[in-house]
C-alpha positions in Angstrom: 11.4 45.8 -34.6 13.9 45.3 -31.8 12.5 43.5 -28.8 11.9 45.7 -25.7 14.1 45.2 -22.7 12.6 43.5 -19.7 13.1 46.6 -17.6 12.0 49.1 -20.2 8.9 51.2 -19.5 5.9 49.9 -21.5 4.1 52.5 -23.5 0.3 52.5 -23.2 -2.0 52.1 -26.1 0.4 50.0 -28.3 -0.5 46.6 -27.0 2.7 46.2 -25.1 0.8 46.3 -21.8 -0.4 42.8 -22.4 3.2 41.5 -22.6 3.8 39.3 -19.5 7.1 37.8 -18.6 5.7 35.3 -16.1 2.2 34.1 -15.4 1.0 35.1 -12.0 0.1 32.2 -9.7 -1.2 31.8 -6.2 0.8 30.0 -3.6 -1.2 26.8 -4.1 -1.0 27.1 -7.8 2.8 27.7 -7.6 3.2 24.6 -5.4 1.1 22.5 -7.8 3.1 23.9 -10.8 6.4 22.8 -9.3 5.0 19.5 -8.0 3.6 18.3 -11.3 6.9 19.2 -13.1 8.7 16.6 -10.9 8.1 13.3 -12.8 8.7 11.0 -9.8 6.2 13.0 -7.6 3.6 12.9 -10.3 4.2 9.1 -10.8 3.8 8.6 -7.0 0.5 10.5 -7.0 -0.8 8.4 -9.9 0.2 5.2 -8.2 -1.6 6.3 -4.9 -4.8 7.2 -6.9 -4.7 3.8 -8.7 -4.2 1.9 -5.4 -7.1 3.8 -3.7 -9.4 2.9 -6.6 -8.1 -0.6 -6.5 -8.8 -0.9 -2.8 -12.2 1.0 -2.7 -13.8 0.1 -6.0 -12.2 -3.3 -6.6 -14.1 -5.3 -3.9 -17.4 -4.2 -5.5 -16.4 -5.6 -8.9 -14.8 -9.0 -7.9 -17.2 -11.9 -7.4 -15.2 -13.3 -4.5 -14.9 -12.2 -0.9 -11.7 -12.1 1.0 -12.8 -15.2 3.0 -14.5 -17.3 0.3 -12.8 -20.7 0.3 -12.7 -23.4 -2.4 -10.1 -26.0 -1.2 -10.5 -27.9 -4.5 -8.8 -25.1 -6.3 -6.1 -24.4 -3.7 -2.7 -23.2 -4.8 -3.7 -22.5 -8.4 -1.4 -19.9 -10.0 -2.3 -17.2 -12.4 -0.6 -18.9 -15.4 -1.3 -22.5 -15.9 0.8 -25.0 -17.8 -1.8 -27.5 -19.0 -1.9 -30.8 -20.8 -4.5 -31.9 -23.4 -7.5 -33.8 -22.1 -9.4 -36.5 -24.1 -12.4 -34.3 -24.8 -10.6 -31.2 -26.1 -10.3 -29.5 -22.6 -7.0 -29.1 -20.7 -5.6 -30.5 -17.5 -3.5 -28.8 -14.9 -1.4 -30.6 -12.3 -1.1 -28.9 -9.0 2.0 -29.0 -6.7 0.0 -31.5 -4.5 -0.4 -33.8 -7.5 -4.1 -33.1 -8.0 -5.6 -32.8 -11.5 -7.8 -29.9 -12.4 -9.9 -29.6 -15.6 -9.6 -26.3 -17.5 -11.7 -25.3 -20.5 -10.3 -23.6 -23.7 -10.7 -20.1 -22.3 -8.8 -20.8 -19.1 -11.7 -21.2 -16.7 -11.3 -23.8 -14.0 -14.0 -26.5 -14.4 -13.5 -29.1 -11.7 -11.0 -31.1 -9.7 -10.9 -34.7 -10.9 -11.8 -37.4 -8.4 -9.0 -39.8 -7.8 -9.6 -43.4 -9.0 -7.0 -46.2 -9.0 -3.6 -45.4 -7.6 -0.7 -47.7 -8.6 2.0 -46.8 -6.1 4.5 -49.3 -7.5 4.5 -47.7 -11.0 3.7 -44.2 -9.5 0.7 -43.6 -11.6 -2.9 -42.6 -10.7 -5.9 -43.1 -12.9 -8.7 -40.5 -12.8 -12.2 -41.2 -14.2 -13.1 -38.6 -16.8 -16.7 -39.3 -17.7 -18.2 -41.3 -20.6 -15.9 -44.2 -20.0 -12.7 -42.0 -20.4 -9.8 -41.9 -18.0 -6.8 -39.7 -17.4 -3.6 -41.2 -16.1 -1.2 -39.1 -14.0 2.4 -40.1 -14.1 4.4 -38.9 -11.1 7.4 -41.2 -11.5 9.5 -38.3 -12.6 9.6 -34.6 -11.7 7.6 -32.8 -12.9 4.6 -35.0 -13.1 2.8 -35.3 -16.4 -0.3 -36.8 -18.1 0.1 -40.0 -20.1 -1.4 -40.5 -23.6 -3.4 -43.5 -24.7 -0.2 -45.5 -25.3 1.1 -44.8 -21.8 3.7 -42.3 -22.8 4.3 -39.1 -21.0 2.9 -36.1 -22.9 5.6 -33.5 -23.4 3.6 -30.9 -25.4 2.0 -28.4 -23.1 0.7 -24.9 -23.4 0.1 -22.0 -21.1 -3.3 -20.5 -20.3 -4.2 -17.5 -18.1 -6.3 -18.4 -15.2 -9.6 -16.7 -16.0 -11.4 -17.9 -12.8 -8.8 -16.5 -10.4 -6.8 -13.9 -12.3 -3.9 -13.8 -9.7 -4.4 -17.4 -8.5 -5.4 -18.8 -5.1 -3.8 -19.4 -1.8 -3.5 -22.6 0.3 -7.2 -22.4 1.2 -8.4 -21.7 -2.3 -9.1 -18.0 -1.6 -8.9 -15.5 -4.5 -5.6 -13.6 -4.1 -6.8 -10.7 -6.2 -9.8 -10.1 -3.8 -7.6 -10.5 -0.8 -5.1 -8.0 -2.2 -8.0 -5.5 -2.7 -9.3 -5.9 0.9 -5.8 -6.0 2.3 -4.8 -2.8 0.5 -8.0 -1.2 1.8 -7.2 -2.1 5.4 -3.6 -1.1 5.1 -4.5 2.3 3.6 -7.3 2.9 6.1 -5.1 2.1 9.1 -2.3 4.3 7.7 -4.6 7.3 6.9 -6.5 7.2 10.2 -3.3 6.8 12.2 -1.6 9.6 10.2 -4.7 11.9 10.8 -4.7 11.2 14.6 -0.9 11.7 14.8 -1.1 14.9 12.8 -3.8 16.4 15.2 -1.9 15.3 18.3 1.5 16.2 17.0 0.5 19.6 15.7 -1.2 20.8 18.9 1.4 19.2 21.2 4.4 20.6 19.4 2.7 23.9 18.7 1.9 24.5 22.4 5.4 23.4 23.5 7.1 25.7 21.0 5.0 28.7 21.5 4.9 28.7 25.3 8.5 27.8 25.7 10.3 27.8 29.0 9.5 25.2 31.6 6.4 24.1 29.8 8.5 23.3 26.7 11.1 21.5 28.7 8.6 19.3 30.5 6.6 18.5 27.3 9.7 17.7 25.3 11.1 15.5 28.0 8.0 13.4 27.8 8.6 13.1 24.0 12.2 12.1 24.7 11.1 9.4 27.1 8.7 7.9 24.5 11.5 8.2 21.9 13.9 6.1 24.0 11.7 3.1 23.7 12.0 1.5 20.2 8.8 2.2 18.3 8.4 -1.4 17.2 8.6 -2.7 20.7 6.3 0.0 22.0 3.6 -0.8 19.4 3.9 -4.5 20.1 3.5 -4.0 23.8 0.4 -1.9 23.4 -1.0 -4.4 20.8 -0.5 -7.3 23.2 -2.4 -5.5 25.9 -5.4 -4.9 23.6 -7.7 -7.3 21.9 -7.0 -8.4 18.3 -8.8 -6.2 15.7 -8.6 -3.2 13.5 -9.4 -0.7 16.2 -6.7 -1.9 18.5 -4.0 -1.6 15.8 -5.1 1.9 15.0 -4.9 2.9 18.7 -1.5 1.3 18.9 -0.1 3.2 16.0 -1.8 6.5 16.9 -0.3 6.4 20.4 3.4 6.7 19.3 3.7 8.0 15.8 2.9 11.6 16.8 6.3 12.1 18.4 8.1 13.0 15.1 5.2 15.3 14.1 5.4 17.1 17.5 9.2 17.7 17.0 8.7 19.1 13.5 5.9 21.4 14.5 7.8 22.6 17.6 10.8 23.5 15.5 8.7 25.4 13.0 6.9 27.3 15.8 10.2 28.3 17.4 11.4 29.8 14.2 8.2 31.6 13.5 7.0 32.9 16.9 9.4 35.9 16.9 8.3 37.1 13.4 6.7 40.4 13.0 3.2 39.1 12.1 3.1 37.1 15.4 4.2 40.2 17.4 1.5 42.2 15.6 -1.1 39.6 16.6 0.1 39.8 20.2 -0.1 43.6 20.2 -3.7 43.6 19.2 -4.5 41.2 22.0 -5.0 37.9 20.1 -5.2 34.9 22.3 -2.7 32.0 22.3 -5.2 29.7 20.5 -5.8 32.3 17.8 -2.1 32.9 17.2 -1.5 29.1 17.0 -4.4 28.2 14.8 -4.5 31.3 12.5 -0.9 32.4 12.3 1.7 29.8 13.3 0.3 26.5 12.3 -0.9 27.6 8.8 2.6 29.0 8.1 4.1 25.7 9.1 1.9 23.5 6.9 4.6 22.8 4.4 6.9 20.7 6.7 3.7 19.3 8.3 2.4 17.9 5.0 5.8 16.5 4.1 6.0 14.8 7.5 2.5 13.3 7.1 3.4 11.8 3.7 6.4 10.2 5.3 4.4 8.9 8.3 1.8 7.1 6.1 4.2 4.6 4.5 5.9 4.1 7.9 2.5 3.2 9.4 1.7 0.9 6.6 4.9 -0.9 7.0 4.4 -1.2 10.7 0.9 -2.6 10.3 2.2 -5.1 7.7 5.0 -6.1 10.1 2.7 -6.6 13.0 0.3 -8.7 10.9 3.2 -10.7 9.6 4.4 -11.7 13.0 0.8 -12.6 14.0 -0.3 -9.7 16.3 -2.0 -7.5 13.7 -5.2 -8.0 11.9 -7.1 -11.1 13.2 -8.2 -13.7 10.6 -10.2 -14.1 8.5 -9.6 -10.4 7.7 -7.0 -9.8 5.0 -4.1 -7.4 5.2 -0.9 -7.2 3.2 1.0 -8.5 6.3 -1.3 -11.4 6.9 -1.1 -12.4 3.3 2.7 -12.4 3.5 2.5 -14.5 6.7 0.2 -17.0 5.1 2.5 -17.4 2.1 5.7 -18.1 4.0 4.9 -21.8 4.3 4.5 -22.2 0.5 7.4 -20.0 -0.5 9.3 -22.7 -2.2 6.3 -24.2 -4.1 4.2 -21.1 -4.7 6.3 -18.0 -4.4 3.7 -15.8 -6.2 1.6 -15.9 -3.0 4.3 -13.9 -1.2 5.6 -11.8 -4.1 2.2 -10.2 -4.9 1.4 -8.6 -1.5 5.1 -7.7 -1.2 5.0 -5.9 -4.5 1.9 -3.9 -3.4 3.7 -2.9 -0.1 6.7 -1.7 -2.2 4.5 0.3 -4.5 2.8 2.0 -1.6 6.1 2.8 0.1 7.7 4.1 -3.1 4.6 6.2 -4.1 4.3 8.0 -0.7 8.0 8.6 -0.6 8.0 10.1 -4.1 5.0 12.3 -3.2 6.8 13.4 0.0 10.0 14.3 -1.9 7.9 16.2 -4.4 6.0 18.2 -1.7 9.2 19.0 0.1 10.7 20.5 -3.1 7.5 22.2 -4.1 7.0 23.9 -0.7 10.7 25.0 -0.3 10.9 28.6 -1.5 14.7 28.2 -1.9 14.1 25.8 -4.8 11.7 28.1 -6.6 12.7 28.9 -10.2 
């Protein structure tokens, strides 16, 4: 039987009434349908969900706090190149020429106590219990353990650090735990700042756009004055005037980042306030607040959501930058910026301490930008297929 044309009238009673050419979807369903069919946007959403779980649930699982110190195990990496010990265990030599005992599974046991140091021959003897000794030879680079005949042992193997999965920093603090707490603080600062900026920007830009005239001119000139000052300098000046702490950095970010949101909302309100549904609301006597909150702002939520997703990574980067230059989160609290700052001194010897928080910052930035691009495409009716 020949297939019916798309515009052919469907006869009742023959089952053709159930034939649908497109599944009906609500606006939210249509946005989600187009969003999840964009691979990069879906990947960004998954990364954000994983990072939130990592930051919220992770600290309850790890046995270490962000400020727990064990200087005997300072600057221990995640992957250990170990030498055989006399009793079947393994020995790891740190960059500071300290010897750490490691068991067969990769758990750190103890740091050996230094015994006799022969500076002339550049060897150090460490007591190893039960009359045994371990000799460290640092006459060449890299240092190595000597065997019973005094020869440098060349056969080594790699073990994963089971005690500190991502290694430790210069104070012996667990980097994995500090990454969890640092990601939590960075995300919390960004989300709170974005929420405050969204509220201020929406109502400021909405009022300026709807009232127009002299009110709009005065309000937007204030925005222009704030915009002439570089945001980085403005945030630094506000932060210097406040005490160090999490609250002060949130206030500093919330006081300036609403400018872009206000401009976006004002532009949307200007394009919508002369539409028929707004005139109808004015005709029936709706108040300005009702028109803004029930008609104009809900219809401008698409660009607002996209702008928020772009503000969040910007706020995270600004918080990390402020912590990196030393005016952000106060020690001993951990943030991604403070971790990068602490790792700069050991960049040549222990680069992993800088790369790990930098990778997390990059993941956050990419993820939110992917989600923002996906929302922009999903909310744009011109791109609807």
